[in-house]
N, C-alpha and C positions, 0 to 999 in steps of 0.2 A: 228670864232673869238668870237662871242657873246656867243657861247656854252662853249668855254674855259673859258671866264670871269665868266660866271655863275658857272662853276665847281669850280673855285678858290674861289669865294665868299662862296659857299656852304661848301667847306673844312674849310675855316676860321671860319664860324659860328659853324660847328661841333667841331672845336678845342676849341672854347670858351665854348661851352656847356659841353664838356668833362672835361675841366679844372675846371670850376666852379661847375659842377654837381658832379665831383669826389671828391670834398672837403667837408668833413662832420665835423660839429662843435662837440666838445666834449660833450658827454651826449646825443647825438641823439639816438633815439630808432627806431628800425625797426621791423615790424611785421614779426614773424618767420614763421607763417603758417595761414591758414584760419580756423583751427580747433578751435572751441569755447567750453568752458566748463563752467557750472554754478553750484554753490553750494548753497543749501538752508538748513537752520537749523530749525528744527521743535521742539517746546516744547508745542505743542497744546494738546488738550484734547485727552484722550485715545479713540481709535476708529476712529480718523480722517483719511481721505483719501487724498493722495497727490502723484502725479507722478505714478499712477497706483498701489499704495501700501497703505496698512493701517495696524495699529497695535492696539491691545486691551490688556491692562494690566489686568490680572486676579488677582484681589485684594483678598488676603487671609483674614481669620477671625481676624488676629491680626493687621489689618489695623487700625491705630488710628483715622485718619480723613477720614471718608467715603465721605466727600464732595469734595475731590480732586481726581484727576485721577492718580497722581504719587504715588509711594510706600512710605508710611509713617508707618513704622512697629515698634511695641513694641516687643522687644526681651528680652530674658533671658540670663544670663551669660552662655557661652558654648553651647547655642542653635544652632542646625543645622536645616535649612529650605530650601526648594526649592520653588522658585516662577516662575510663567510662564507668558510669553507674547505671545499672538497669532499674528502671522505675516500672512497677507493675500496678495497674489500676484494676481492682476487682469490681468496681461499680459498673453498672450498666449504662452510665452516661459518661461523656468525655469530661475530663478535668484539666484545669490549668495549674501546673505546679510552678510556684515562684521560687527562683534560685537567688540566694544571696551569699556572697563570698566575703568573709571577715577574718582579719588577723586575730590571734589569741591575745586577750587582754586580761587584766587582773581587777577584781572587784574589791570594794572596801572590806568585804567579809572574808577575803582570802580564797576566793573561788576563781578558777580560770574560766573566762567567758569567751565563747566562740561565736556568738550570734548577736552582739550588740554593737552596731556601727557607730553609736553616739559616743562611745568612750574614745577619747583622743589618744593618739599615738604618743609614746614616750620619745623625747628628743634623741635618745640613744638608738632608736630603731633605724637600721641602715636600709633594710629591704622590707617593704610592706608586702604581706602575703597577697593582698588583693591586686597588687600591681604585677605579681609574678604569676598568679593563677587567675585565669579569666574564663568566662563562659557566658551563656545566654542568661538574660534576666528572668526568662520564663520558658517553659516547655509544655507543649500540649500532650496530654496523655489520652490515648484513644479509649473508648468504652471497652471494658473487659479485655484489655490488651496491655502491651508493654512498649516502652520506648527507651532508647539509650540516650542518657545525658552525657555529653562530651565536654570535658574541661581541658583547656590548654595550659601547659606549664612552660614558662620561658625563664630559665635560670639566668642570673647575672653573668656577665662575661668573666669577671674576676673570681678567683677562688674565695671560698667563704667557709670559715670554721664556725661550728655551732649549729643551731636549729632555727629554721624558719617554720613557724607553726600558724595554723589557722583552721577554719572550719567552713564546711559547705552546709548552709541552712536551706532546707526544703520545707515549704509550707503551702497548703492549699486551703481554700474555703469553699465548702459545698454550697451550691445554690439552694435557696429555700425550698424549691420544688424537686430537688434531686435527692439521691441517696445520702443519708447522713443527717438530713433534716428530720427531726422527730415529729415536728408539726409545722406545716408550711407557714413561714413567716414568724415563727415563735422562737425556735431554738436553732442556732447556727453554731456548729462545732468547727473550730480552727485548730489544726494539728501542726506542730513544727518538729522537724527532725534535724539534728546536727551531726554531720559526719566529719571526724577529725582528719587532718592531714599534717604530717611533718616532713620536712625536706632537709636533707643533710648532704654534704659533699665530701667530708673527711671524717676520720676517726679521732681527730684531735679533741682531747678533753677540754671543754670550756667550763670553768666554774662560775656559778652565779655570783654577782657582787651587788651589795646594797649601797645606796647613796641616799642621804637625807636631803630632800629638796626644800621643804619649808614646814613651819608649824604656825598655825593661825586659827583664829576663832571662826566658827562657821555653824552650819546646821547639818545634822544627820537624821534622816527620816523626820524632818521638820521639827527637830528638837536641838537645843543648844548643845554644842560640842566643841572640843578642840580637835582640829584635823591635822594629822601627821602625814605628810606627803613623802612617800619613799619610792625609789625606783630600783628595779633590777636592771642594771645597765649592761648585762652580758646576754649573749644568745644561748641561754641555757635555762631550763626550768629550775625554779627554786622550790623545793619540797620541804614539808615538815617544819615550816616557819613558825616560830613562837615570838610574839611581840608583847613586851611588857612596858607600858608607858605610865609615868606618874607626872602629875601636874602640881606644881607648887607656886607660891608667890616668888618673885625674883630674889628676895632677901630672906627666905625662910625655907626650912626643910620640911615643914608641915605639909603633908599631902592633901590637896584639895579634892582631886579627882584622879582616878586611875583605871586602867583596863589592861587585862592580860588575856590573850587569845592564843591557842595552840592549834596545830594541825592545818595551818594555812598554806596556800601555794601561790606562786607568782609565775606568770608567763614570761618567756624570754623578752627582754627589752620592753618592759611595761612598767607602769607606775601603779601605786595603790595609795588611796587617801584613807588612812586608818582613823576612825573616829574614837575619841575619848569622851563619853557622855558626861554631861553636867548633872545628870540624874534629876532633871526637872527644876534645878535651881536657876535663879535669875543670874544672867551674865553681868559681871561687874567690870567696869573699865579699870585698867591697871597694868602693871608689869608682872610677867609670869615667867616660869621656867619649865621646860619639858625635859624629863630624864627618860631616855629611850634605850631599851636593851632588846636586841634582836638576836635570836639564835636559830641555827638550822644544822642539826648534826653536831659536828665538832667545830663549826664556824660560829663566830659571834661578832656583833657590831654594837658599839656604844656611842651615844651622843648626848650632849646637854645643850639645849637650844633655848635662848631667851627670846621672848616675843611679847608684844604688847597688844592690848585690846583698847581701842579708842571708845570714847563716849558714843560717837555716832554708830560704831559697829555694835556696841552693846544694845543700844536702843533698837537698831534695825533687827537684830537677831531675837531680842526679847519679844518684839511685836510679832515676829514670824513663828515663834515657838508655840506649837499647838498645845503643849501641856500647860504652859503658862496662861495661854488664852482660856483654857478650860478652868484653871484655878481662879483667874480674874474675870470669869465669865458672868459674874453677878451684875446684871445691868440694873442699877438702882432706879434709873429713870423708868425702865420697863416695870420694875416692881411697884413703883409709886403709881404708874398709870393703871396697872392691874388692880392695886388696892383701891385707888380712886374710883375705878369702874365698878368694883364690887360694892363700894359704899353707895355710889349713885344708884346702882340697881337695887340695893337694899332699901334706899329711901323711896325709890319709885314703887317698889312692892308695898312698903309701909303705907304710902299715901293712897295707893290704889285700894288696898285692903281696908284702910280707915274710911275712905270715901264710900266703898261698897257697904261697910257695916252701918255707916251713918245713913246712907240712902235706904238700907233695909229697915233700920229703926224708924226712919221718917215714914216709910211706906206702911209699916206696922201701925204707927200712930194715926196715919191718915185713915187706914182701914178701921181702926178702933173708933175714931171720931165719927166716921161715916155710919158705923153701926149704931152709935148712940143717937145720932141725928135721926136715923130711921125709926128707932124705937120711940123717940119723942114725938115724931110726926104721927105715928100710929095712935099714940095716946090722945 
């Protein structure tokens, strides 16, 4: 009897655990595997060693600034030139180095990006770096040896003032059974290096110039924001940029949202989509105004731009905003189901315990009656 009671209690506990444990709140994240990958980006000095690998830029005679390790080349219109990068593999197994050539772009945080091909070109870009500088998509590195990576530069025929800038991204991934894998099949390290290159033809000073493209509602890091799209339309780097943006309703000076960021940079002929966060608030349809002030050194730009947010846009972005989803994440149907499940389990436990007690009492009575009958029979 005791064994049966314990079995019933155990089944009830298992039921509760299965019911509650099988219910997962929206947005829960599960680990898919134990495999770990790490990525490192290197823009260090030429000849640096990292991850069992090093590179050495072979700077040619037309290197303008010999005090830097990246390629800073003075070119001529129509000039063709081959530059070399020595790749050294310290591992005892061969490696394949992947090579990617990308033009300099600007990110929304004011950082110049040399390794992201997914960022679109600005319409003001006349010559794309990856069309001028070409090379192999990959190169084999011998075990415990070195190899020369050769890149071909073909300048445009017409003279060009300003800077053409980009980066050479080098990355490899160790095989699970090769050097760099700390445990076969468990940890795979992927390292990435970016080597900068600037190409100029003249000493003509080109000043950066900002242009406002658009102001619109959108998402930044999956959160509601107003996106201010600006372009540096000249072939010159824009340094020490300070952006100060205020968002008001169309007919009011009351500031609803604002953002001010300093120390930003923009690449030549690139755009930036600067976000003004709505700080977790629900996006509302309506007419708004953006007051934008940009400064860099003694240069300044000012704009006032009206824009609208439609009901469709507001609904779309509110549904996609993860902070709003978290706040509105109370699933009342789920709460009711859990509460109902707990009540049902409680009733089941009550009925089982009541039945067990009743049966135990009946058994005790039966034993008592049996004892009385035996005594009477003896008499």
